[in-house]
C-alpha positions in Angstrom: 9.8 18.3 0.5 9.9 19.4 4.0 8.3 18.1 7.2 7.2 21.5 8.0 3.4 21.5 6.4 2.7 19.1 8.6 4.9 20.2 11.9 1.2 22.2 13.3 -0.2 18.5 14.4 3.2 17.5 16.4 3.1 19.2 19.2 0.1 17.6 20.8 1.9 14.4 20.8 4.7 15.1 21.4 3.3 17.1 24.8 0.9 14.2 25.9 4.1 11.4 25.5 6.4 13.9 27.8 3.4 14.5 30.0 3.2 10.2 31.1 6.9 10.5 31.0 7.2 12.9 33.6 5.0 10.7 35.8 7.4 8.1 35.6 9.9 10.2 36.5 8.3 11.0 39.7 8.7 7.3 40.2 11.5 7.0 39.9 14.2 8.0 42.0 18.3 6.4 39.9 20.3 8.4 37.9 20.6 5.7 35.6 17.1 4.7 35.2 16.2 8.3 34.4 19.2 7.6 32.0 17.5 4.7 30.4 14.2 6.7 30.4 15.8 9.1 28.4 17.8 7.7 26.2 14.3 5.4 25.1 12.2 8.5 25.1 14.7 9.7 22.4 14.5 6.3 20.5 10.8 6.2 20.4 10.4 10.1 19.3 13.3 9.8 16.2 11.3 7.2 14.9 7.7 9.0 14.8 9.6 12.2 13.4 11.1 9.2 10.2 8.0 8.1 9.5 6.3 11.7 9.1 9.2 12.4 7.3 9.3 9.9 4.6 5.1 9.6 4.4 5.6 13.5 4.1 7.9 13.4 0.7 5.3 10.3 -0.2 2.9 12.4 -0.5 4.7 15.4 -2.2 4.2 13.3 -5.4 2.1 14.9 -8.0 -0.6 13.4 -10.4 1.8 12.0 -12.6 3.7 10.4 -9.9 1.3 9.3 -7.5 0.3 5.4 -7.8 3.1 5.2 -10.7 5.8 1.9 -10.6 8.5 4.1 -9.1 6.3 6.1 -6.4 5.3 2.4 -5.1 8.5 1.2 -4.8 9.6 4.2 -3.3 6.4 3.4 -0.7 7.8 -0.2 0.1 11.2 1.3 0.2 9.5 3.4 3.1 7.5 0.4 4.6 11.4 -1.3 4.6 13.0 1.4 6.7 10.2 2.0 9.3 10.2 -2.1 9.4 14.2 -2.5 10.4 13.8 1.0 13.0 11.2 -0.8 14.4 12.8 -3.8 14.6 15.6 -2.7 16.3 12.6 -0.5 19.3 11.3 -4.5 20.1 15.1 -5.5 19.9 16.6 -2.8 22.4 12.9 -3.6 24.6 12.4 -6.9 24.5 12.1 -7.8 28.0 8.8 -5.7 28.0 7.4 -7.3 25.3 5.9 -10.1 27.8 4.7 -8.3 29.8 0.7 -6.3 30.0 0.2 -4.9 27.9 3.1 -5.4 25.1 2.2 -9.0 25.5 -1.0 -8.7 24.1 -0.6 -5.2 21.6 2.6 -7.3 20.2 1.0 -10.7 19.9 -2.3 -8.5 17.7 0.5 -7.2 15.2 2.3 -10.1 14.7 -1.4 -11.4 13.8 -1.5 -8.4 11.3 1.9 -9.3 9.8 0.8 -12.6 8.9 -2.0 -12.0 7.2 -0.2 -9.5 5.0 1.8 -12.2 3.8 -1.2 -12.5 1.9 -1.6 -9.7 0.3 2.1 -9.5 -0.6 1.5 -13.0 -2.7 -2.3 -11.8 -4.0 0.3 -8.5 -5.1 3.3 -10.8 -7.1 0.5 -12.5 -8.8 -0.8 -9.3 -10.0 2.5 -8.5 -11.2 2.8 -11.8 -13.4 -0.3 -11.0 -14.7 0.9 -7.1 -15.5 4.0 -9.2 -17.5 1.7 -11.0 -19.6 0.3 -7.8 -20.5 3.8 -6.8 -21.6 4.4 -9.4 -23.1 1.4 -9.0 -25.3 2.4 -5.4 -26.3 5.5 -6.3 -26.9 4.2 -8.9 -29.9 2.5 -6.1 -31.3 5.6 -3.8 -31.5 7.3 -6.6 -33.3 4.1 -7.2 -35.1 4.6 -3.1 -36.2 8.3 -3.0 -36.0 9.6 0.4 -37.9 11.9 -1.0 -39.9 9.3 -3.7 -41.9 6.9 -2.5 -44.5 3.5 -2.2 -42.8 1.4 -4.9 -44.4 -2.1 -6.1 -43.7 -0.7 -9.4 -42.3 1.2 -7.8 -39.4 -1.7 -5.4 -38.4 -4.3 -8.7 -38.3 -1.2 -10.0 -35.9 -1.0 -7.1 -34.0 -4.7 -6.5 -34.0 -5.3 -10.4 -32.8 -2.9 -9.4 -29.1 -4.7 -6.8 -29.2 -7.8 -8.1 -28.4 -6.3 -10.9 -26.2 -4.4 -7.9 -23.8 -8.2 -6.0 -23.3 -9.8 -9.6 -22.8 -6.8 -10.4 -20.2 -7.7 -7.1 -18.4 -10.7 -7.5 -17.8 -12.4 -8.8 -14.3 -12.2 -12.1 -14.8 -16.6 -12.8 -14.4 -16.2 -10.7 -17.6 -14.0 -11.9 -19.9 -15.6 -14.9 -21.1 -18.5 -13.1 -23.1 -16.0 -10.5 -23.8 -14.1 -13.2 -25.5 -16.7 -15.3 -27.0 -18.4 -11.4 -28.5 -14.9 -10.1 -29.8 -13.7 -13.4 -31.3 -17.1 -14.1 -33.6 -16.8 -10.3 -34.8 -13.4 -12.0 -36.2 -14.6 -14.8 -36.7 -13.3 -17.3 -34.6 -15.0 -20.7 -33.2 -12.6 -21.3 -30.5 -13.7 -18.9 -27.8 -14.4 -21.8 -25.6 -11.3 -23.6 -26.3 -9.7 -20.0 -25.5 -11.2 -19.4 -22.2 -10.4 -22.6 -20.5 -6.6 -22.1 -21.7 -7.3 -18.4 -19.9 -8.6 -20.0 -16.6 -6.2 -22.7 -16.6 -3.4 -20.2 -16.9 -4.6 -17.5 -14.3 -5.4 -20.8 -11.8 -1.7 -21.9 -12.5 0.0 -18.5 -11.4 -2.2 -17.6 -8.1 -0.2 -18.5 -4.9 -3.6 -17.4 -3.5 -6.7 -19.6 -2.9 -9.7 -19.1 -5.4 -12.2 -18.2 -2.4 -9.2 -15.6 -1.3 -10.5 -11.7 -1.4 -8.0 -8.8 -0.7 -10.9 -6.6 0.2 -11.7 -9.3 3.6 -8.0 -9.4 3.9 -7.4 -6.2 4.3 -10.1 -5.3 7.1 -8.8 -8.1 9.1 -5.5 -6.3 9.4 -7.2 -3.0 10.0 -10.1 -4.9 12.6 -9.6 -3.5 16.6 -6.7 -1.0 15.2 -7.2 1.3 17.4 -5.0 4.6 19.1 -3.5 3.2 22.4 -4.7 4.3 25.6 -3.2 7.1 28.3 -3.0 3.6 30.8 -1.5 1.5 28.2 1.2 3.4 27.2 2.2 4.8 30.8 1.9 0.8 31.5 4.5 0.1 28.6 7.0 2.5 29.2 5.1 4.7 25.8 6.6 1.2 23.2 2.5 0.4 22.0 2.8 3.7 20.6 5.2 2.4 18.1 3.4 -0.5 17.6 0.2 1.2 17.1 2.6 3.7 14.1 4.1 0.5 12.3 0.6 -1.1 12.6 -1.3 1.8 10.7 2.1 1.9 8.3 1.7 -1.9 7.4 -2.5 -0.9 7.0 -1.7 1.7 4.6 1.0 0.0 3.0 -1.4 -3.0 2.0 -3.8 -1.2 1.2 -2.0 1.1 -1.4 -0.3 -1.8 -3.1 -3.9 -4.0 -3.1 -5.6 -0.4 -5.1 -2.6 0.1 -7.5 -1.7 -3.9 -8.3 -4.6 -6.5 -9.8 -5.3 -8.9 -6.6 -8.4 -11.0 -6.4 -11.4 -9.3 -5.1 -9.6 -6.3 -5.1 -11.6 -3.4 -2.4 -10.9 -0.2 -0.9 -13.9 0.0 1.7 -10.9 0.3 4.5 -11.5 3.6 7.3 -8.2 4.7 8.4 -8.9 6.0 12.2 -5.6 8.0 13.5 -6.0 10.5 15.6 -4.4 14.0 14.4 -2.4 13.9 17.2 -0.2 11.5 15.7 2.7 13.2 13.6 2.7 11.3 10.7 -1.3 11.1 10.5 -1.5 13.8 8.2 0.3 13.1 5.6 -1.2 9.2 5.3 -4.7 10.3 5.5 -3.4 12.9 2.3 -2.5 10.2 0.3 -5.8 8.1 1.0 -8.0 10.2 0.4 -5.7 11.2 -2.7 -5.7 7.2 -3.9 -9.8 7.0 -3.2 -10.7 10.0 -5.3 -8.4 8.3 -8.0 -10.1 5.5 -7.9 -13.7 7.7 -8.4 -12.2 8.6 -11.6 -14.2 7.7 -14.7 -11.8 6.3 -16.7 -10.5 4.5 -13.2 -13.7 2.5 -12.1 -13.6 -0.7 -13.4 -9.9 -0.9 -13.6 -8.3 -3.9 -12.3 -5.8 -1.8 -10.8 -4.7 1.9 -10.2 -1.1 1.7 -11.2 -0.7 4.7 -13.3 0.2 2.6 -15.9 -1.8 0.2 -16.5 -4.1 2.9 -17.0 -1.4 3.4 -19.9 -1.6 0.0 -21.7 -5.3 1.0 -21.0 -4.7 4.1 -23.2 -2.2 2.8 -25.6 -4.1 -0.1 -26.4 -7.1 1.4 -27.3 -5.5 3.8 -28.9 -4.0 1.2 -31.6 -7.3 -0.7 -31.9 -8.6 2.2 -33.1 -6.0 3.2 -35.9 -5.8 -0.4 -36.7 -9.7 0.0 -37.1 -9.3 2.4 -39.2 -6.2 2.3 -41.8 -6.9 0.8 -45.3 -4.2 -1.0 -47.7 -2.1 0.3 -49.0 -1.4 2.7 -46.5 -1.0 6.6 -47.0 1.9 8.0 -45.7 0.1 9.6 -44.0 -1.6 7.2 -41.8 1.9 5.4 -41.5 3.2 8.2 -40.0 0.3 7.8 -37.2 1.4 4.0 -36.9 4.9 4.6 -36.6 4.3 7.5 -33.7 2.0 5.5 -32.0 4.7 2.1 -32.4 7.4 4.6 -30.7 4.7 5.8 -27.9 3.8 2.1 -27.2 7.4 0.7 -27.1 8.2 3.5 -25.2 5.6 2.5 -22.4 6.9 -1.6 -22.7 10.3 -0.3 -21.5 9.1 1.7 -18.8 7.5 -1.3 -17.3 9.8 -3.9 -18.4 11.9 -1.7 -16.0 9.6 -1.2 -13.3 8.5 -4.5 -12.8 11.4 -6.8 -11.6 13.0 -4.6 -9.3 9.1 -4.1 -7.8 8.7 -7.9 -7.7 12.1 -7.8 -5.4 10.8 -5.3 -4.0 7.4 -6.7 -2.2 9.4 -10.3 -1.6 11.5 -8.5 0.7 8.8 -7.2 2.4 7.5 -10.5 2.8 11.0 -11.9 4.1 11.1 -8.6 6.3 7.9 -9.9 8.2 8.6 -13.1 8.4 12.2 -12.8 9.6 11.3 -9.6 12.2 8.1 -12.0 14.0 10.3 -14.8 14.2 13.0 -12.4 16.3 9.8 -10.4 18.3 8.5 -14.2 19.3 11.4 -16.1 19.8 12.5 -12.5 21.8 9.7 -13.3 24.1 9.9 -17.0 24.2 13.0 -16.4 25.7 12.5 -13.6 28.4 8.9 -15.9 29.8 12.1 -19.1 29.7 15.4 -17.9 30.8 18.2 -19.8 30.9 
């Protein structure tokens, strides 16, 4: 989708930036300094334009694509590209990083990135959780394999996996009661033991503390994130603008990940305050509104994540559960045909999840390492500027 949809809002910011640069040029008399200012202006404006174009492209996703595994992977690609371009801007202007107000602004940005690392860890835990659900779906597939005759034993095994899946997809505070209730319906008396096993697995897989909260972490990343003031823009040679841009991108990407992927103490109550004069504000705010609207849908309100594939898992497993409850043996030809059709749908879903989760996890890992590397390089540049050899 071309960026023209949002270009109507770009003029105020461009003119504002140029007016500041014109003040600076009035104070500079050397031809060399004027050339450097012009070169930097082009670099910073190019960064704003690229961020805008990437988020316009993301926001062009249709209802079926938004929050799907391919879309989330595309979101992380956008973040990695923006992060790399931002890193280059910092490298090219490292002599400003230790001067006011950049020293304060860049320190606040690096503090936000540290908080984002915990979100990355929690998201990787969530990806592992989805992978466990995928394995339960594969048990259902194996039990009701298309090449086997379908008997009562196969349905019993599939039903057990579907029950475990439903329990695993509940919030942890609800899983114990649900497990006891469902297991009683199958005449099993080891509900307490099974619940301990489930909790033990989850505690081993979690890489953030049990008191950690995704909602609180997002709020901490967004604390005091406000558009830079005119005097700070002027004093920093406009460098506070890309820092604000990258901080906003960081907050939105982490928020979208928490919205999509199961995380400990998820929450979407993060306020995005972005002046419309920024060209990338409109697509980001549009995406934020669409994701919030998705979370308010009746069928998604109690979901452990807004990822499209999670909804498909819930829907597919519910249909399989209802189907298995309705079967009588021996199976009629019509009922067997219906089961085969549901199994085929389940097989397609398993393939999509399997093909999407591994590359997504690699991207989350890359985001983590890229944040660490960029922060290390930035702090090192600030240290070298303060202590020149």
